[in-house]
C-alpha positions as CSV (number, residue, x, y, z in Angstrom):
1,M,109.4,103.3,116.6
2,K,109.7,100.2,118.8
3,W,106.6,99.2,120.7
4,R,107.3,97.8,124.2
5,L,104.7,95.1,125.0
6,G,104.2,94.3,128.7
7,T,103.2,90.7,129.6
8,R,103.3,88.3,132.5
9,E,106.2,85.8,132.6
10,S,104.3,82.5,132.5
11,R,104.6,80.3,129.4
12,L,101.0,80.8,128.6
13,A,101.2,84.6,128.9
14,L,104.3,84.7,126.7
15,V,102.5,82.6,124.0
16,Q,99.4,84.8,124.2
17,S,101.4,88.0,124.1
18,G,103.6,86.6,121.3
19,S,100.5,86.0,119.1
20,V,99.6,89.7,119.4
21,A,103.2,90.7,118.8
22,A,103.2,88.6,115.7
23,A,100.1,90.3,114.4
24,L,101.7,93.7,114.9
25,R,104.9,92.6,113.3
26,A,102.9,91.5,110.3
27,L,101.9,95.1,110.0
28,G,105.5,96.2,109.9
29,V,105.7,97.2,113.6
30,E,108.8,96.5,115.7
31,V,107.8,94.9,119.0
32,E,109.9,94.3,122.1
33,M,108.4,91.9,124.7
34,V,108.8,93.1,128.3
35,P,108.1,90.3,130.8
36,I,106.8,91.6,134.2
37,K,106.4,89.5,137.3
38,T,103.0,90.2,138.9
39,S,101.8,89.8,142.5
40,G,99.6,87.0,141.4
41,D,102.6,85.1,140.1
42,R,104.6,85.7,143.3
43,L,101.7,84.5,145.4
44,A,101.3,81.3,143.5
45,Q,100.4,79.2,146.5
46,V,97.7,81.3,148.1
47,A,94.0,81.9,147.6
48,L,93.8,85.1,145.5
49,A,90.5,86.1,147.1
50,D,92.5,86.7,150.3
51,F,95.1,88.9,148.8
52,G,93.3,91.2,146.3
53,G,91.8,89.0,143.7
54,K,92.2,89.1,139.9
55,A,93.8,92.6,140.0
56,L,97.0,90.9,141.3
57,F,97.6,89.5,137.7
58,V,97.5,93.0,136.1
59,K,98.5,95.5,138.8
60,E,102.3,95.8,138.1
61,I,101.7,95.7,134.3
62,E,99.2,98.5,134.5
63,E,101.7,100.5,136.6
64,A,104.3,100.0,133.9
65,L,101.8,101.3,131.3
66,L,100.9,104.4,133.3
67,D,104.5,105.4,134.0
68,G,105.6,104.8,130.4
69,R,107.9,101.7,130.8
70,V,105.7,99.8,128.3
71,D,103.5,101.1,125.5
72,I,100.9,98.3,125.3
73,A,100.1,95.2,127.4
74,V,98.4,91.9,126.8
75,H,96.2,90.2,129.4
76,S,93.8,87.3,129.6
77,L,90.5,89.3,129.8
78,K,89.1,87.0,132.6
79,D,92.0,88.2,134.8
80,M,91.0,91.8,134.6
81,P,88.8,93.6,137.1
82,A,85.6,95.1,135.7
83,V,86.8,98.7,136.2
84,L,90.2,99.8,134.7
85,P,92.5,102.4,136.4
86,R,92.0,106.0,135.3
87,G,94.0,106.7,132.1
88,L,93.9,103.2,130.7
89,T,91.6,101.6,128.1
90,L,91.3,98.3,126.2
91,G,92.4,99.1,122.6
92,A,92.0,95.7,121.0
93,F,90.5,92.3,121.3
94,P,92.0,89.7,118.9
95,P,89.7,86.9,117.7
96,R,88.4,84.9,120.7
97,G,89.6,81.4,121.6
98,D,87.4,78.6,122.7
99,P,85.5,79.9,125.8
100,R,84.7,76.5,127.3
101,D,86.0,74.8,130.4
102,V,87.2,71.2,130.1
103,L,87.4,68.3,132.4
104,V,90.8,66.7,132.5
105,T,91.1,63.3,134.1
106,R,93.8,60.7,134.7
107,T,91.7,57.7,133.6
108,G,89.1,59.1,131.2
109,G,85.4,59.6,131.2
110,A,82.9,62.4,131.6
111,L,81.9,64.4,134.7
112,A,79.1,61.9,135.4
113,D,81.7,59.0,135.3
114,L,83.9,60.2,138.1
115,P,83.5,57.9,141.2
116,A,82.0,59.5,144.3
117,G,84.7,61.1,146.4
118,S,87.0,61.8,143.4
119,V,89.4,64.7,144.1
120,V,88.9,67.5,141.6
121,G,91.3,70.5,141.5
122,T,90.0,74.0,141.0
123,S,90.5,77.3,142.8
124,S,87.7,79.1,141.0
125,L,84.5,79.8,143.0
126,R,82.6,79.7,139.8
127,R,83.8,76.2,138.8
128,R,83.3,75.0,142.4
129,V,79.7,76.0,142.4
130,L,78.9,74.6,139.0
131,L,80.6,71.3,140.0
132,L,78.6,71.1,143.3
133,A,75.4,71.7,141.4
134,R,76.1,68.6,139.3
135,R,78.2,66.4,141.6
136,A,77.9,67.3,145.3
137,D,79.6,63.9,146.0
138,L,82.9,65.1,144.6
139,C,85.8,66.3,146.8
140,L,86.8,69.7,145.5
141,E,90.3,70.9,146.4
142,P,92.1,74.2,145.6
143,I,95.0,74.2,143.1
144,R,97.3,77.0,142.0
145,G,100.2,77.2,139.6
146,N,100.5,77.5,135.8
147,V,99.0,75.1,133.3
148,D,102.0,72.7,133.2
149,T,102.3,72.7,137.0
150,R,98.6,71.7,137.4
151,L,98.8,69.0,134.8
152,G,101.9,67.7,136.6
153,K,100.0,67.5,139.9
154,L,97.2,65.5,138.1
155,A,99.8,63.1,136.6
156,E,101.3,62.6,140.1
157,G,98.0,61.4,141.4
158,R,97.4,64.3,143.7
159,Y,94.1,64.9,142.0
160,D,91.7,62.7,140.0
161,A,90.6,65.4,137.7
162,L,91.0,69.1,137.0
163,I,88.7,71.8,135.5
164,M,90.7,74.0,133.1
165,A,90.1,76.6,130.4
166,K,90.3,75.0,126.9
167,A,91.7,78.2,125.4
168,G,94.8,77.9,127.6
169,L,95.5,74.3,126.5
170,D,94.9,75.1,122.9
171,R,97.3,78.1,122.9
172,L,100.0,76.0,124.5
173,G,99.4,73.2,122.1
174,L,98.7,70.8,124.9
175,A,96.4,67.8,124.4
176,P,96.2,65.7,127.5
177,A,95.0,62.1,126.9
178,H,91.7,62.5,128.7
179,V,89.9,65.8,128.0
180,V,86.1,66.4,127.9
181,P,84.8,69.9,126.9
182,L,82.0,71.2,129.1
183,A,79.2,72.8,127.1
184,V,78.8,76.5,127.6
185,D,75.0,76.2,128.3
186,E,75.7,73.7,131.1
187,F,79.0,75.0,132.5
188,L,78.9,78.8,132.0
189,P,82.4,80.2,131.5
190,A,84.0,83.1,133.4
191,V,83.5,86.6,132.0
192,G,86.0,87.1,129.3
193,Q,87.2,83.5,129.1
194,G,89.1,82.8,125.9
195,I,89.6,86.5,125.1
196,L,92.8,88.4,125.0
197,A,92.8,92.1,125.8
198,V,95.4,94.6,124.7
199,E,95.6,97.5,127.1
200,V,97.0,101.0,126.3
201,R,97.0,104.5,127.7
202,A,93.8,106.3,126.8
203,D,95.8,109.3,125.6
204,H,98.1,107.3,123.4
205,R,96.5,108.2,120.1
206,E,99.1,106.4,117.9
207,G,98.8,103.3,120.0
208,L,95.0,103.3,119.7
209,E,95.1,103.7,116.0
210,L,97.6,100.9,115.6
211,L,95.5,98.5,117.8
212,E,92.4,99.1,115.7
213,R,94.1,97.1,113.0
214,V,94.3,93.9,115.2
215,D,90.8,94.3,116.8
216,D,88.1,91.7,116.1
217,T,84.7,93.3,116.0
218,R,82.7,90.2,117.1
219,T,85.1,89.5,120.0
220,R,84.9,93.2,121.1
221,M,81.1,93.1,121.2
222,E,81.2,89.9,123.3
223,A,83.8,91.4,125.6
224,V,81.9,94.6,126.0
225,A,78.7,92.8,126.9
226,E,80.3,90.5,129.4
227,R,82.3,93.2,131.1
228,S,79.2,95.5,131.3
229,F,77.4,92.6,133.0
230,L,80.2,92.2,135.5
231,R,80.6,95.9,136.1
232,R,76.9,96.4,136.8
233,L,76.9,93.5,139.2
234,G,80.0,94.8,141.0
235,G,81.2,91.1,141.0
236,D,84.7,90.0,141.9
237,C,86.5,86.8,142.8
238,H,84.8,86.6,146.2
239,T,81.5,85.6,144.6
240,P,80.6,82.9,142.1
241,V,79.8,84.9,138.9
242,A,79.8,83.6,135.3
243,G,78.9,85.4,132.0
244,H,79.1,84.6,128.4
245,A,78.0,86.5,125.2
246,R,77.8,85.1,121.7
247,V,77.3,87.2,118.5
248,E,75.6,85.5,115.6
249,A,74.2,87.1,112.4
250,G,74.2,90.6,113.9
251,A,72.5,89.6,117.2
252,I,74.0,88.9,120.6
253,T,72.8,86.7,123.4
254,V,74.2,87.3,126.9
255,T,73.9,84.7,129.6
256,G,74.8,85.4,133.2
257,L,74.9,83.6,136.6
258,V,75.3,84.5,140.2
259,A,75.4,81.9,142.9
260,S,75.8,81.5,146.7
261,L,79.1,80.2,147.9
262,D,77.6,76.9,148.9
263,G,76.0,76.4,145.5
264,R,72.5,76.0,146.9
265,T,71.2,79.2,145.3
266,V,72.0,79.7,141.6
267,L,70.4,82.6,139.6
268,C,70.8,82.4,135.8
269,S,69.2,84.3,132.9
270,S,69.8,85.4,129.3
271,V,68.9,88.5,127.2
272,S,69.2,88.9,123.5
273,G,69.2,91.9,121.1
274,A,71.1,93.7,118.4
275,A,74.9,93.2,118.7
276,G,75.3,97.0,118.6
277,A,73.5,97.2,122.0
278,A,76.1,94.8,123.7
279,E,76.9,97.1,126.5
280,A,73.3,97.9,127.3
281,L,72.3,94.3,127.2
282,G,75.0,93.2,129.6
283,A,73.9,95.8,132.1
284,E,70.2,94.8,131.5
285,L,71.1,91.2,132.3
286,A,72.8,92.2,135.5
287,G,69.9,94.4,136.5
288,E,67.5,91.4,136.0
289,L,69.6,89.2,138.3
290,L,69.9,91.9,140.9
291,A,66.1,92.2,140.9
292,R,65.8,88.5,141.4
293,G,68.0,88.5,144.5
294,A,71.6,88.6,143.3
295,A,72.6,91.5,145.6
296,P,72.5,89.5,148.9
297,L,74.5,86.7,147.2
298,L,77.1,89.3,146.1
299,A,77.2,90.9,149.5
300,A,77.6,87.5,151.3
301,G,80.6,86.7,149.1
302,G,82.3,90.0,149.7
303,P,85.8,90.3,151.2
304,P,86.2,89.7,154.9
């Protein structure tokens, strides 16, 4: 049987999906890549929060799954809404990439070294808030486009620096001259950052059994905790939300953040416990932040 794998058309998406296809082919499975243009790709120059948010990067691919045009699909987990459409499930999480953000500059130096007024490109509310909390004197400007496009805009001098996901650079084999990783405990990543998710129909028994063979247990626990946190919050791309889980020696620590749009209020906390309780711990963390006042922040950042 040939397995049809749905993916976005960008170079990064094809590389990421190709890594999953390679893992399946190593098991003797025939895989056909099926590139699909998503709404998020077509609306490359607009603010996603104004047109439906992260779901725009997965909507058409999930429709192809549900109507049987593809058998499995590969996504960047951070692009996926907290709640999946009825009939779909996440069948595998390959080993996680580096979850950190990085600062990419034209001239070198760390975040503290950027001159006041430097133009930093990011369209992420989370990154914007974390930057404002550290350097309110910077000029933050939106930027869209794929990784190569954004790096090109930096090289042209349209920006002095960018904040990007390290996993994306790593997977593309890109090593810009001036890159500084931002520590997870100081610059909390997006939920699911660095994780690939393989989606499949929930009733596709053969597909689920196949995907178990490329699933990484540690990554799955981290993904489950982070998505449980996001789902309990009800967070979306209209509100600055961050979350990161780390499994070590059978235990898991989940850290989460909710902030106001202006960055003046930032709520952050962590919980730890047995890795097997990942889902419950993610929800517990969200409940703690909601009790501390996250609900009004989430409501204030809601869609217009």
